[in-house]
LUMGU-861446 format. One record per residue (C-alpha): residue in one letter; x, y, z. Coordinates in steps of 0.05 Angstrom, whole numbers, padded with zeros to 5 digits, always signed. Layout:
<nodes>
aXYZ ...
</nodes>
This chain:
<nodes>
m+02190+02538+01976 i+02143+02482+01960 n+02140+02442+02026 s+02087+02393+02002 i+02032+02365+01946 h+01959+02382+01956 h+01932+02333+01907 t+01924+02310+01842 s+01870+02320+01792 f+01833+02298+01731 t+01787+02320+01680 v+01738+02275+01672 s+01678+02272+01628 d+01622+02248+01675 m+01618+02286+01741 d+01568+02241+01767 q+01594+02174+01743 s+01665+02184+01764 i+01654+02209+01833 a+01611+02129+01833 f+01661+02096+01807 y+01718+02131+01858 r+01670+02120+01917 d+01643+02064+01905 l+01692+02025+01860 l+01763+02044+01911 d+01727+02072+01974 m+01744+02142+01970 k+01705+02198+02004 l+01675+02245+01970 e+01693+02303+02013 w+01671+02368+01970 d+01613+02374+01912 s+01614+02451+01881 k+01550+02436+01854 e+01527+02409+01920 a+01561+02473+01949 g+01525+02519+01896 f+01595+02543+01866 s+01608+02547+01797 f+01688+02559+01780 e+01664+02606+01712 g+01692+02687+01691 p+01751+02717+01688 v+01792+02681+01746 h+01776+02615+01723 e+01785+02626+01648 q+01856+02667+01678 v+01874+02607+01716 t+01859+02557+01664 q+01863+02583+01598 c+01800+02550+01585 p+01755+02609+01560 g+01681+02607+01556 t+01683+02545+01601 k+01658+02537+01676 a+01679+02474+01705 r+01637+02424+01766 i+01695+02410+01812 a+01688+02354+01872 f+01743+02335+01921 m+01764+02253+01942 t+01796+02234+01989 l+01836+02164+02014 g+01873+02169+02082 d+01909+02234+02068 a+01902+02232+02001 m+01864+02283+01956 l+01841+02279+01882 e+01812+02334+01852 l+01756+02304+01798 v+01739+02374+01742 e+01690+02367+01694 y+01702+02429+01647 t+01629+02449+01616 p+01636+02460+01550 p+01683+02387+01550 g+01752+02383+01519 k+01783+02330+01478 p+01774+02264+01505 l+01830+02209+01517 v+01842+02174+01455 d+01886+02105+01447 n+01928+02136+01510 k+01973+02091+01528 a+02031+02094+01594 g+02084+02098+01551 d+02068+02163+01520 t+02100+02225+01539 g+02063+02270+01595 s+02024+02208+01613 a+02015+02195+01690 h+01974+02154+01735 l+01950+02150+01809 c+01975+02081+01846 f+01925+02060+01900 r+01961+02006+01955 t+01928+01944+01972 d+01923+01897+02030 d+01891+01844+01976 i+01905+01859+01908 n+01868+01797+01887 e+01802+01818+01915 l+01807+01891+01888 y+01812+01851+01816 e+01759+01817+01826 k+01714+01870+01852 l+01735+01912+01790 s+01735+01858+01733 a+01668+01841+01762 n+01642+01913+01748 g+01661+01917+01682 v+01731+01962+01693 e+01775+01956+01641 l+01835+01923+01663 h+01909+01922+01632 c+01919+01846+01659 s+01914+01808+01730 p+01961+01823+01792 q+02030+01811+01758 n+02088+01794+01807 n+02139+01839+01793 e+02200+01819+01851 r+02172+01879+01896 a+02098+01877+01894 w+02041+01847+01858 v+02026+01901+01812 f+01970+01919+01749 y+01938+01975+01719 f+01865+01987+01707 r+01833+02044+01668 d+01777+02097+01700 p+01709+02117+01652 d+01743+02162+01614 g+01809+02126+01607 i+01862+02152+01652 i+01907+02097+01677 l+01906+02073+01750 e+01944+02027+01783 a+01936+01979+01842 t+01998+01950+01882 q+02001+01902+01943 p+02079+01908+01961 h+02109+01844+01987 a+02124+01827+02065 t+02184+01847+02083 g+02217+01812+02136 
</nodes>
């Protein structure tokens, strides 16, 4: 019945800021923005699907290769993430594969991105966690070359 994953979605507090972050720092491409398309997600169907009565949503789709990330900004907004940890039940993260983890780390650091640590060698890959503007946990990985 289910044959693939269509997209991953994050709720964000400031769509323009989030688009800039994912586009400019993580090289994702903005494919579609409901605001630019003149489309608003609101009303009975939106409220039934989301179970968020009295809200409207701006939605943007970002792509990187075959992967798609949906960003959703609700008005009025819900509660912000506060002190979320990777070990919290329900916590999720999106992992970006890179061929130069040190360059990505330096780029993020130079742009004031919250970084959990410098790249670490976990014997299978170099990895580090970082946060988007809303505190959503993201990961970067550079797998070791296999012979």
